[in-house]
C-alpha positions in Angstrom: -3.5 20.8 -69.4 -4.5 17.8 -67.2 -8.1 17.7 -66.2 -8.8 17.2 -62.5 -11.6 14.8 -63.4 -9.4 12.6 -65.5 -7.5 11.3 -62.5 -8.4 11.5 -58.8 -4.7 11.9 -57.9 -4.2 15.0 -60.1 -5.0 18.5 -58.8 -4.8 21.5 -61.1 -3.4 24.5 -59.2 -3.7 28.0 -60.7 -1.8 31.2 -59.9 -3.1 33.3 -57.0 -3.1 36.3 -59.4 -5.9 34.6 -61.4 -8.4 35.2 -58.6 -10.2 38.3 -57.6 -10.7 39.1 -53.9 -13.2 41.5 -52.4 -14.9 42.1 -49.0 -18.4 41.8 -47.7 -20.3 42.4 -44.5 -18.6 41.2 -41.3 -19.5 37.7 -40.2 -19.4 36.3 -36.7 -16.7 33.6 -36.7 -16.2 31.5 -33.7 -13.3 29.3 -32.8 -14.5 25.8 -32.9 -12.2 24.6 -30.1 -14.0 23.1 -27.1 -12.2 25.5 -24.7 -13.5 28.6 -26.5 -17.0 27.1 -26.9 -17.1 26.6 -23.1 -15.9 30.1 -22.6 -18.7 31.5 -24.8 -21.3 29.3 -23.1 -20.0 30.6 -19.8 -20.6 34.2 -20.8 -24.0 33.3 -22.3 -25.0 31.5 -19.2 -24.0 34.4 -16.9 -26.0 37.0 -18.9 -29.1 34.8 -19.3 -29.5 34.0 -15.6 -32.1 36.3 -14.0 -30.6 36.2 -10.6 -28.2 34.1 -8.5 -28.6 33.0 -5.0 -25.5 33.3 -2.9 -25.1 31.3 0.2 -22.7 32.9 2.5 -22.3 32.7 6.3 -25.7 31.0 6.7 -27.4 33.8 4.8 -28.5 34.2 1.2 -29.4 37.1 -1.0 -30.4 37.5 -4.7 -29.3 40.2 -7.1 -29.7 41.1 -10.8 -26.7 40.1 -12.8 -27.3 42.7 -15.5 -25.2 45.2 -13.6 -22.5 42.8 -12.6 -19.4 41.8 -14.6 -20.1 38.4 -16.0 -16.7 37.1 -14.9 -17.6 37.3 -11.2 -21.3 36.3 -11.0 -20.6 32.6 -10.4 -20.2 31.2 -6.9 -19.8 27.6 -5.9 -20.8 26.1 -2.6 -20.9 22.6 -1.2 -24.5 22.8 -0.2 -26.8 20.9 -2.6 -30.1 22.3 -1.2 -31.0 25.8 -0.5 -33.0 24.7 2.5 -29.8 23.5 4.2 -27.6 26.3 5.4 -24.7 24.2 6.6 -21.3 25.7 6.5 -20.0 25.6 3.0 -16.5 25.2 1.5 -15.8 27.5 -1.4 -14.2 26.1 -4.6 -12.8 28.0 -7.6 -15.8 29.3 -9.4 -14.3 28.5 -12.8 -14.1 24.8 -11.9 -17.7 24.4 -10.9 -19.0 26.5 -13.8 -17.0 24.7 -16.4 -18.3 21.4 -15.0 -21.8 22.7 -15.3 -21.2 23.9 -18.9 -19.8 20.5 -19.8 -23.0 19.0 -18.5 -24.9 21.4 -20.8 -22.7 20.4 -23.8 -23.4 16.8 -22.9 -27.1 17.5 -22.9 -26.7 19.0 -26.4 -24.8 15.9 -27.5 -27.6 13.6 -26.1 -30.2 15.7 -28.1 -28.4 16.2 -31.4 -25.8 13.4 -31.4 -22.2 13.7 -32.6 -21.1 17.0 -33.9 -20.0 16.8 -37.6 -17.9 19.5 -39.3 -16.4 19.8 -42.8 -13.6 21.9 -44.0 -12.1 22.7 -47.4 -8.5 22.6 -48.7 -8.3 25.3 -51.4 -5.1 25.3 -53.4 -3.5 28.1 -55.3 0.1 28.6 -56.4 2.8 31.2 -56.0 6.3 30.9 -57.5 5.3 27.4 -58.6 4.7 26.2 -55.1 1.3 25.1 -53.7 -0.4 27.4 -51.1 -3.4 26.7 -48.9 -6.1 29.4 -48.4 -6.7 29.9 -44.7 -9.1 32.3 -42.8 -7.4 34.3 -40.1 -9.4 35.3 -37.1 -7.9 38.1 -35.1 -4.1 38.2 -35.2 -3.1 34.6 -34.6 -5.8 32.0 -35.0 -6.1 30.4 -38.5 -8.6 27.9 -39.8 -9.7 26.2 -43.0 -13.0 27.5 -44.6 -15.9 25.4 -43.5 -17.9 24.6 -40.3 -20.4 22.6 -38.6 -23.1 20.7 -40.4 -26.8 20.8 -39.5 -28.2 17.6 -38.1 -28.7 15.2 -41.0 -27.2 17.5 -43.6 -25.3 16.0 -46.5 -21.5 16.5 -46.2 -20.9 17.8 -49.7 -23.9 20.2 -49.7 -23.1 21.3 -46.2 -19.5 22.2 -47.2 -20.8 24.1 -50.3 -23.1 26.0 -48.0 -20.4 26.9 -45.6 -18.0 28.0 -48.4 -20.6 30.2 -49.9 -21.3 31.8 -46.5 -17.6 32.4 -45.9 -16.2 33.2 -49.3 -18.8 33.6 -52.0 -19.8 37.0 -53.5 -23.3 38.0 -52.6 -24.4 38.6 -56.2 -26.2 36.4 -58.8 -23.6 37.7 -61.3 -20.9 35.6 -59.7 -22.5 32.3 -58.6 -20.2 30.0 -56.7 -19.0 26.8 -58.4 -17.5 24.7 -55.6 -16.1 21.4 -57.0 -15.8 19.2 -53.9 -13.3 16.4 -54.4 -11.9 13.7 -52.2 -12.0 13.5 -48.5 -8.3 13.5 -47.5 -8.5 13.3 -43.7 -10.9 12.5 -40.9 -10.3 13.8 -37.3 -12.0 12.7 -34.1 -12.8 14.4 -30.8 -13.3 11.5 -28.3 -14.5 13.7 -25.4 -15.4 17.3 -24.6 -11.8 18.4 -24.8 -9.5 20.4 -27.1 -7.5 17.4 -28.5 -8.4 15.8 -31.8 -7.0 12.6 -33.2 -6.6 11.3 -36.8 -8.3 8.1 -35.5 -11.0 7.2 -33.1 -9.5 5.5 -30.0 -10.8 1.9 -29.7 -12.2 2.4 -26.2 -14.4 5.4 -27.4 -17.8 4.1 -28.4 -19.4 7.5 -28.7 -17.1 10.2 -30.0 -18.2 13.8 -29.6 -17.1 15.3 -32.9 -16.0 14.1 -36.4 -14.2 16.6 -38.7 -13.6 15.8 -42.4 -11.3 17.6 -44.7 -12.1 17.8 -48.5 -10.1 18.9 -51.5 -12.0 21.6 -53.3 -10.9 22.1 -56.9 -10.8 25.7 -58.0 -11.4 26.7 -61.5 -9.1 29.0 -63.5 -11.0 32.2 -62.5 -12.8 32.7 -59.2 -14.3 35.6 -57.3 -14.0 35.6 -53.5 -15.6 37.9 -51.0 -14.2 37.8 -47.5 -16.0 39.1 -44.4 -14.3 42.4 -43.3 -13.6 41.0 -39.9 -11.6 38.1 -41.3 -8.4 37.8 -43.4 -7.8 35.3 -46.2 -4.2 34.1 -46.3 -2.3 32.0 -48.9 0.1 30.0 -46.8 2.8 27.8 -48.6 2.9 24.1 -47.8 6.4 24.3 -46.4 5.2 26.8 -43.8 2.5 24.5 -42.7 4.6 21.3 -42.5 5.2 20.2 -39.0 4.3 23.6 -37.6 1.9 22.4 -34.9 2.6 25.3 -32.6 1.5 27.8 -35.1 -1.3 26.0 -36.9 -2.3 23.1 -34.7 -2.3 19.4 -35.6 -5.1 19.4 -38.2 -3.6 22.1 -40.5 0.0 21.3 -40.0 -0.4 17.7 -41.3 -2.1 18.8 -44.6 1.2 18.6 -46.5 1.4 14.9 -45.6 -2.2 14.3 -46.5 -1.6 15.9 -49.9 1.5 13.9 -50.7 -0.5 11.3 -52.6 -1.7 13.9 -55.1 0.1 15.1 -58.2 0.0 18.9 -58.5 -0.4 20.2 -62.0 1.0 23.8 -61.8 -1.0 25.7 -64.5 0.5 29.0 -65.6 -1.7 31.8 -67.0 
Protein backbone atom coordinates (compact mmCIF):
# COMPACT_ATOMS: atom_id res chain seq x y z
CA UNK A 1 0.00 0.00 0.00
CA UNK A 2 1.27 3.47 -0.86
CA UNK A 3 1.33 5.91 2.01
CA UNK A 4 -0.27 9.30 1.37
CA UNK A 5 2.57 10.94 3.26
CA UNK A 6 5.26 9.39 1.03
CA UNK A 7 4.23 11.47 -1.95
CA UNK A 8 2.07 14.56 -2.05
CA UNK A 9 0.67 13.46 -5.42
CA UNK A 10 -0.67 10.11 -4.15
CA UNK A 11 -4.06 9.81 -2.46
CA UNK A 12 -5.21 6.58 -0.85
CA UNK A 13 -8.89 6.01 -1.58
CA UNK A 14 -10.75 3.41 0.48
CA UNK A 15 -14.07 1.69 -0.25
CA UNK A 16 -17.23 3.44 0.86
CA UNK A 17 -18.24 0.24 2.67
CA UNK A 18 -15.31 0.74 5.08
CA UNK A 19 -17.03 3.72 6.69
CA UNK A 20 -19.82 3.84 9.24
CA UNK A 21 -22.50 6.50 8.90
CA UNK A 22 -24.93 7.64 11.55
CA UNK A 23 -27.03 10.68 12.35
CA UNK A 24 -27.01 13.40 14.98
CA UNK A 25 -29.07 16.39 15.97
CA UNK A 26 -30.17 18.69 13.13
CA UNK A 27 -27.85 21.55 12.33
CA UNK A 28 -28.85 24.80 10.70
CA UNK A 29 -27.11 24.88 7.35
CA UNK A 30 -27.19 28.03 5.25
CA UNK A 31 -26.45 28.36 1.59
CA UNK A 32 -23.35 30.53 1.36
CA UNK A 33 -24.37 32.19 -1.89
CA UNK A 34 -24.69 35.97 -1.74
CA UNK A 35 -28.25 35.87 -3.06
CA UNK A 36 -29.43 33.62 -0.23
CA UNK A 37 -27.49 35.59 2.38
CA UNK A 38 -29.21 38.75 1.19
CA UNK A 39 -32.57 37.00 1.34
CA UNK A 40 -31.93 35.86 4.92
CA UNK A 41 -30.79 39.34 5.91
CA UNK A 42 -33.94 40.73 4.33
CA UNK A 43 -36.14 38.54 6.52
CA UNK A 44 -34.05 39.28 9.61
CA UNK A 45 -34.20 42.98 8.91
CA UNK A 46 -37.98 42.90 8.50
CA UNK A 47 -38.61 41.11 11.78
CA UNK A 48 -36.13 43.15 13.80
CA UNK A 49 -37.55 46.52 12.88
CA UNK A 50 -39.92 47.80 15.54
CA UNK A 51 -42.03 49.89 13.23
CA UNK A 52 -41.98 51.30 9.75
CA UNK A 53 -43.07 54.75 8.72
CA UNK A 54 -44.93 54.82 5.46
CA UNK A 55 -45.23 58.04 3.52
CA UNK A 56 -48.26 57.94 1.34
CA UNK A 57 -50.28 60.73 -0.18
CA UNK A 58 -48.65 63.37 2.06
CA UNK A 59 -49.51 61.39 5.20
CA UNK A 60 -47.59 58.92 7.34
CA UNK A 61 -48.48 56.24 9.83
CA UNK A 62 -46.58 53.67 11.88
CA UNK A 63 -47.44 50.08 12.64
CA UNK A 64 -45.97 47.03 14.34
CA UNK A 65 -44.51 44.59 11.84
CA UNK A 66 -44.96 41.57 14.11
CA UNK A 67 -48.43 40.98 12.69
CA UNK A 68 -47.47 41.62 9.08
CA UNK A 69 -46.01 39.24 6.51
CA UNK A 70 -42.29 40.04 6.31
CA UNK A 71 -42.47 39.98 2.53
CA UNK A 72 -44.64 43.10 2.39
CA UNK A 73 -43.35 45.35 5.14
CA UNK A 74 -40.83 47.21 2.97
CA UNK A 75 -41.82 50.36 1.14
CA UNK A 76 -39.58 52.63 -0.89
CA UNK A 77 -40.07 56.35 -1.44
CA UNK A 78 -38.08 59.06 -3.11
CA UNK A 79 -38.24 61.37 -0.08
CA UNK A 80 -35.02 61.36 1.92
CA UNK A 81 -36.38 63.26 4.89
CA UNK A 82 -39.52 62.55 6.86
CA UNK A 83 -39.98 66.28 7.35
CA UNK A 84 -40.54 66.77 3.63
CA UNK A 85 -43.84 65.42 2.37
CA UNK A 86 -43.26 65.98 -1.31
CA UNK A 87 -45.02 63.73 -3.75
CA UNK A 88 -43.10 60.45 -3.94
CA UNK A 89 -42.42 58.02 -6.72
CA UNK A 90 -42.69 54.38 -5.73
CA UNK A 91 -40.00 51.87 -6.69
CA UNK A 92 -40.04 48.07 -6.44
CA UNK A 93 -39.53 47.44 -2.73
CA UNK A 94 -37.13 44.54 -3.43
CA UNK A 95 -34.71 46.84 -5.29
CA UNK A 96 -34.47 49.41 -2.51
CA UNK A 97 -34.30 46.79 0.23
CA UNK A 98 -31.60 44.73 -1.47
CA UNK A 99 -29.55 47.89 -1.98
CA UNK A 100 -29.93 48.62 1.72
CA UNK A 101 -28.92 45.07 2.66
CA UNK A 102 -25.88 45.28 0.37
CA UNK A 103 -24.89 48.39 2.30
CA UNK A 104 -25.20 46.36 5.52
CA UNK A 105 -23.03 43.61 4.02
CA UNK A 106 -20.52 46.25 3.00
CA UNK A 107 -20.51 47.53 6.58
CA UNK A 108 -19.75 44.01 7.81
CA UNK A 109 -16.94 43.78 5.26
CA UNK A 110 -15.50 47.10 6.44
CA UNK A 111 -15.59 45.82 10.03
CA UNK A 112 -14.33 42.24 9.61
CA UNK A 113 -12.54 42.36 6.27
CA UNK A 114 -12.64 39.79 3.50
CA UNK A 115 -14.71 36.69 4.16
CA UNK A 116 -12.59 33.52 4.15
CA UNK A 117 -14.05 30.04 3.83
CA UNK A 118 -12.52 26.57 3.61
CA UNK A 119 -14.01 23.36 2.24
CA UNK A 120 -12.90 19.73 2.19
CA UNK A 121 -12.62 17.25 -0.66
CA UNK A 122 -13.24 13.84 0.93
CA UNK A 123 -12.61 10.88 -1.38
CA UNK A 124 -14.00 7.35 -1.22
CA UNK A 125 -14.30 4.70 -3.92
CA UNK A 126 -17.08 2.59 -5.34
CA UNK A 127 -16.50 0.08 -8.18
CA UNK A 128 -12.88 1.24 -8.31
CA UNK A 129 -13.88 4.81 -9.20
CA UNK A 130 -13.32 7.88 -6.97
CA UNK A 131 -16.36 9.50 -5.37
CA UNK A 132 -16.60 12.85 -3.57
CA UNK A 133 -18.62 13.23 -0.36
CA UNK A 134 -21.10 16.10 -0.62
CA UNK A 135 -23.66 17.47 1.80
CA UNK A 136 -27.11 17.87 0.30
CA UNK A 137 -29.36 20.64 1.62
CA UNK A 138 -33.00 20.13 0.73
CA UNK A 139 -33.60 18.30 -2.52
CA UNK A 140 -31.23 20.05 -4.90
CA UNK A 141 -28.43 22.13 -3.36
CA UNK A 142 -25.12 20.34 -2.74
CA UNK A 143 -21.98 21.67 -1.11
CA UNK A 144 -18.62 20.50 0.14
CA UNK A 145 -18.22 20.09 3.91
CA UNK A 146 -16.67 23.18 5.45
CA UNK A 147 -17.63 26.79 5.99
CA UNK A 148 -16.60 30.25 7.01
CA UNK A 149 -13.56 30.89 9.19
CA UNK A 150 -13.62 33.12 12.23
CA UNK A 151 -11.62 36.35 11.89
CA UNK A 152 -7.93 35.49 12.25
CA UNK A 153 -8.56 31.73 12.48
CA UNK A 154 -5.98 29.34 11.03
CA UNK A 155 -7.19 27.70 7.81
CA UNK A 156 -6.28 24.13 8.77
CA UNK A 157 -7.64 24.35 12.30
CA UNK A 158 -10.74 26.12 11.05
CA UNK A 159 -11.41 23.39 8.49
CA UNK A 160 -11.01 20.71 11.16
CA UNK A 161 -13.48 22.59 13.35
CA UNK A 162 -16.00 22.81 10.53
CA UNK A 163 -15.61 19.14 9.62
CA UNK A 164 -16.13 18.10 13.23
CA UNK A 165 -19.24 20.25 13.42
CA UNK A 166 -20.66 18.80 10.20
CA UNK A 167 -19.54 15.17 10.22
CA UNK A 168 -17.91 14.07 13.49
CA UNK A 169 -19.57 11.78 16.02
CA UNK A 170 -20.36 13.61 19.25
CA UNK A 171 -18.61 11.04 21.40
CA UNK A 172 -15.11 10.83 22.93
CA UNK A 173 -15.07 7.17 21.88
CA UNK A 174 -14.73 8.19 18.22
CA UNK A 175 -12.45 11.25 18.13
CA UNK A 176 -12.10 12.76 14.64
CA UNK A 177 -8.77 12.45 12.89
CA UNK A 178 -8.91 14.92 10.03
CA UNK A 179 -5.72 14.78 7.94
CA UNK A 180 -5.79 17.99 5.93
CA UNK A 181 -3.59 17.86 2.85
CA UNK A 182 -2.89 20.19 -0.05
CA UNK A 183 -4.91 23.20 -1.05
CA UNK A 184 -6.05 22.28 -4.58
CA UNK A 185 -8.08 25.36 -5.55
CA UNK A 186 -8.68 28.98 -4.60
CA UNK A 187 -11.85 30.82 -5.63
CA UNK A 188 -12.55 34.54 -5.36
CA UNK A 189 -15.68 36.63 -5.05
CA UNK A 190 -14.76 40.10 -6.34
CA UNK A 191 -17.97 41.85 -5.28
CA UNK A 192 -21.21 41.24 -3.39
CA UNK A 193 -22.57 38.95 -6.10
CA UNK A 194 -23.13 35.25 -6.67
CA UNK A 195 -20.31 34.71 -9.19
CA UNK A 196 -16.95 33.34 -8.05
CA UNK A 197 -13.78 33.05 -10.14
CA UNK A 198 -10.70 30.78 -9.91
CA UNK A 199 -8.62 33.96 -10.04
CA UNK A 200 -8.90 37.46 -8.67
CA UNK A 201 -9.54 39.95 -11.50
CA UNK A 202 -6.64 42.41 -11.75
CA UNK A 203 -8.85 45.45 -11.31
CA UNK A 204 -10.19 44.17 -7.97
CA UNK A 205 -8.09 45.54 -5.11
CA UNK A 206 -10.38 44.38 -2.29
CA UNK A 207 -12.16 41.08 -3.03
CA UNK A 208 -15.08 40.26 -0.76
CA UNK A 209 -14.51 36.52 -0.28
CA UNK A 210 -11.79 33.91 -0.72
CA UNK A 211 -12.68 30.20 -0.72
CA UNK A 212 -10.03 27.47 -0.50
CA UNK A 213 -10.51 23.78 -1.22
CA UNK A 214 -8.33 21.22 0.57
CA UNK A 215 -7.80 17.51 0.08
CA UNK A 216 -8.60 15.74 3.35
CA UNK A 217 -7.13 12.23 3.56
CA UNK A 218 -9.44 9.65 5.11
CA UNK A 219 -8.07 6.70 7.02
CA UNK A 220 -9.15 3.12 6.36
CA UNK A 221 -11.92 3.28 8.97
CA UNK A 222 -13.95 6.36 9.87
CA UNK A 223 -17.17 7.10 11.73
CA UNK A 224 -19.39 9.88 10.42
CA UNK A 225 -22.46 11.45 11.98
CA UNK A 226 -24.59 13.56 9.66
CA UNK A 227 -27.18 16.08 10.95
CA UNK A 228 -30.68 14.69 10.39
CA UNK A 229 -31.71 17.62 8.22
CA UNK A 230 -28.84 16.98 5.78
CA UNK A 231 -27.86 14.13 3.49
CA UNK A 232 -24.36 12.88 2.77
CA UNK A 233 -23.91 11.83 -0.86
CA UNK A 234 -21.05 9.96 -2.54
CA UNK A 235 -20.94 11.41 -6.06
CA UNK A 236 -18.64 9.91 -8.74
CA UNK A 237 -16.15 12.18 -10.43
CA UNK A 238 -17.66 11.53 -13.86
CA UNK A 239 -20.97 12.90 -12.57
CA UNK A 240 -19.32 16.12 -11.39
CA UNK A 241 -17.21 16.73 -14.49
CA UNK A 242 -18.43 19.78 -16.42
CA UNK A 243 -21.83 19.58 -14.70
CA UNK A 244 -22.04 23.27 -13.87
CA UNK A 245 -25.82 23.42 -14.07
CA UNK A 246 -26.25 20.80 -11.35
CA UNK A 247 -23.28 21.46 -9.05
CA UNK A 248 -22.02 24.96 -9.88
CA UNK A 249 -18.55 25.98 -11.10
CA UNK A 250 -16.66 25.22 -7.88
CA UNK A 251 -17.71 21.58 -7.47
CA UNK A 252 -17.96 20.75 -11.19
CA UNK A 253 -14.27 21.60 -11.71
CA UNK A 254 -12.99 19.30 -8.93
CA UNK A 255 -12.17 16.48 -11.41
CA UNK A 256 -9.78 18.82 -13.25
CA UNK A 257 -8.22 19.97 -9.98
CA UNK A 258 -7.62 16.35 -8.92
CA UNK A 259 -6.10 15.31 -12.25
CA UNK A 260 -2.58 15.93 -10.92
CA UNK A 261 -3.05 13.32 -8.18
CA UNK A 262 -2.52 9.58 -8.44
CA UNK A 263 -5.35 7.63 -6.84
CA UNK A 264 -4.32 4.49 -5.01
CA UNK A 265 -7.50 2.39 -4.89
CA UNK A 266 -7.16 0.37 -1.69
CA UNK A 267 -9.34 -2.72 -1.47
CA UNK A 268 -10.51 -4.11 1.86
